[in-house]
Phi, psi and omega in degrees: 000132181287151175294148175293154180295153176284121180281134187232136172248127176261129180234114179196141180278351181258116180304318180303321179290321178300320177297316180295317180295322175302314180298319177297315180297324178300331181267356182265108179300133175089007179237144183222125177289126177247349180177173179220157175216153184255354176201175184296322179297313178295324179299313180299316179296319181291325176296316178298324182281316190258340182050054179291154176281328184227138174238125171266108193246117172295153179271309185266109179214158176287168177071298177212127181286168184293331179291313178294321178296320178299316178301315180294320179296318179298328179287323184263339183215069186298342178279350179285140176258134179241130169251117175288140181229134176195181177265359177299147165283153183310316183292341183261005180298144173302143184301331181292343181300322183288343180249011185281340185101358178293145182277336183199166173239137178233125171289131185306325181291342184256006183290114179223162176303318181295321180293317178301314180299313181298313180295323178296314182292332182266356185298150174292135180243000000 
């Protein structure tokens, strides 16, 4: 019997990136989109509602940024895995990113089905 798909929530205030991330997930075997959110406040609420296994979280958003939203998600749903996503180069990430509880960082330009699978398989459990 095959494992159930990994449920994914996409969080980004930019519709074009949400569309691109959806397309990547459609091509990623074993992953299933269960919802989307446009800011950190909505992300925390959607995690509480949907209990996704994985959240693809933008860093810069209105209302609540992705780093603060990740901290809140880790507090209410510690089994959830968060991958921070942004256009920052790794060296330019805000220092708070490393203490947010996120399992990985993905540059948006490098988001591919293979990368999502590799990071998921390598995540700390």
